Phi, psi and omega in degrees: 000324177200182180293338182255343187240127173243132183236134176241125178231134179205159176219122180245141176237132180233135171234118178242113182293144174298141180296144179215146181284145187304322182248025178063028180276073181204159180207165182211135172274110184274104184287344178285318181261344183078010182257161175257109189267128176234135181301151179303135177099346178262114181246026181301138180288140176278158178303148182296338180261023176293154189293115179291344181284347185258118175294146181258126177247108181260026180231033181278154176292165184300319184282344179069330174232154184298147175290146178264105189247010184245034184276073176267133186237093177286150175226126181226134177202153176213157172225129183232127179274099182290315175224172179302338182242008183229130180232138175252132180230149176203155179199159178211143177200159174244132185231125183262151171242159178251187182294161179291126177259162180134193184301325182278340183048053181285135359281134187239093177293355176289353179277033181229152171293155004273015185258358179213131180225151182219131178229136180246135177234085184272149176294152178296320177205184179298326184262340185250120181285169175294132184291339182270311179233109181240353173201151185295328183295340179280349180076179181253158177299153182296331183260026186302325180253344176288327178227073183297155182293331180215154180239085177286141182248148176246127181243120174262129182307125179298343176254030182300135181222165175285131177289155178213160180231134172264129177242141174211157179201157175213126185213161178234131176244137182227126176282128183257354187094170180055038180058034184240140181230138173251135184228129173228134185207160171249131179231141180214161176205157178217120177266137181230147176055042182283151183292146182195141169267140177225154177262095184272012177232033180287139178293157172282150182289157178206147176285349182273107182289347180262000183294146179293137182287307190297327181293343180261006179271153175300329178233082187302327185290342182271339183059228181258012185266052179221122176250124184242129183237127183219165172252077192226010179263166178214162180206164175210153179213135176224140184207143165263123184239126178234150183205137170240123183230128173249117179287157188298121175199148182053032176081004186231134167230149187210142175216124175233131184221139176230134179232130173242110188219172179212125177244130184230139175200182176263323172219147184258004172208160184273357180055064184286002176272017180067022173283124185295334186211139178237096175068032181250137178278286185259111182293351181254010178215072182288342177297331179288347180264358181292129182186189179302141177295156180301332183257013183295130175232117186289315184230136177214129179232128183228135176233132174223148183204160175216128184223121174275111183298136187276008186288149168077006184289333180257358180282169180225161175065222184295326180297318179292323179299323183276326189266330185274151171091017178271142181220135176256135178224134180218144171226117182236128180229144180222125179213155175286169188278170176268161188276159177230154174254133179275136184240163170251157183278352185226146176272104181274345179283338185056032181227007183077191183090174182294132183274116181236151172272179171267144171282141175263120184298139175087355179247126183285147175285346177276131180302147181304326181269008182093164183278139175211177185298326183279336182209093183272336174222165186264104180299336181290352178276002184227159176209162179292141175286167176292149177303135180091008181229148169279145177296150184266004177294126185287173180278135175055051182270352183235135179259135180283182181292151178284182183232134174242121180232113179240103179251138186218141180225147176230119183247148173227121182254127176255123179273118179268304173224185179297332183258335189247133177220152175239130181243125173266127185240128171239122188234134184236115178258132187055057186308314181280003182058044181286130180283123175250098189281149179217192174070048182286130174279108186264002177276111194294334182259015171284157176292335179255023182303133176087357181275143172264114193257356181212175181211157173290165182304146177280203183299136175230135181234135176220148179237149182205156171245134183232129179261124182246131179208000000 
């Protein structure tokens, strides 16, 4: 735009078709209409024990869910030279993802009858085999898939969409001299329509621990044999990012960075193992699960450097062989801990879901004497909820211990010829042998509640010879 201003404008459009089977051998349990959708033209018979409560729709489109056709991705950015040594930069963009590819081809409507069947033949007990199939040499019954023992259903959200993330940033860079630049910026992102498995057939809570589970489900006839996949999660991230970087000159390079950030979501993974729920109490109130991400780190400081020691450059003979070619390399990182969720040992809701206690008002989760390895949180700050209720303790309300990592290396390079060199490397990981504790017992009513029971590896030292040519 001018000698001081550079502007970037762009618009990207992406269309990713929903996966479909070559011969339309797929089906979907549509939880919005309550029907079992099969593409037009497929008249395959359903298993005889298929659910009579579910109407069959054999006139569904090939994709089973609508195509996502509005994936427009704007990109905007600028760089402005405020002074000869100061530059302001900013940018914004939307970035789409498509469905999960791989062996499962998620989302995969092929995981439904009549194109997918599953039969289980469990032993009667540890000592008594299954009377129908008790050894492989006996083979399986002829009707093993014609009449499967159970009919698990897969439900793809009828409003399934491609997930996307909005990214934005604003920063200032300042040249400090000596080949050094200081950078300070704000960076943020927001994830929308992220993939997630949910249990849409969770029972309603009850104080009666003997009450039947299935009768309290929205679809009692399905029991727990329903897997639901949706694009219904969200996330956000905000961070102050600072950096000082010295490019390599006079034998020295240096990089120091500090980040103060916050990552928030409802779930921190999509549970691609077909687990209906990951740490969720009430499947019908996901807003109550919004909290710090499992990987959230509030503060992180990292320093790295490389320095070619100036000794021996003017020496000769044996003195030069011993003194020249030494190099120091270091990477040191310091960060606060990741969050944990406090649990109860018993499900008082009698409805499944993540077992949480109640918070006691006015009592801090931090122990009165401060946090230590034996007691990282205060169990007295929690109590069992009333029967028929989920505990009100939120997700990821406690942060674990931070991590200190000081790695240091000392190299010595011997020049043999112009082309051949030998490098002796001595590397020290966790040089001060600082204990970084892990393994927190988060069940508040355990006898070991609040204890840190494990640690990351201690100091490690290794030596090596490296031939360079």
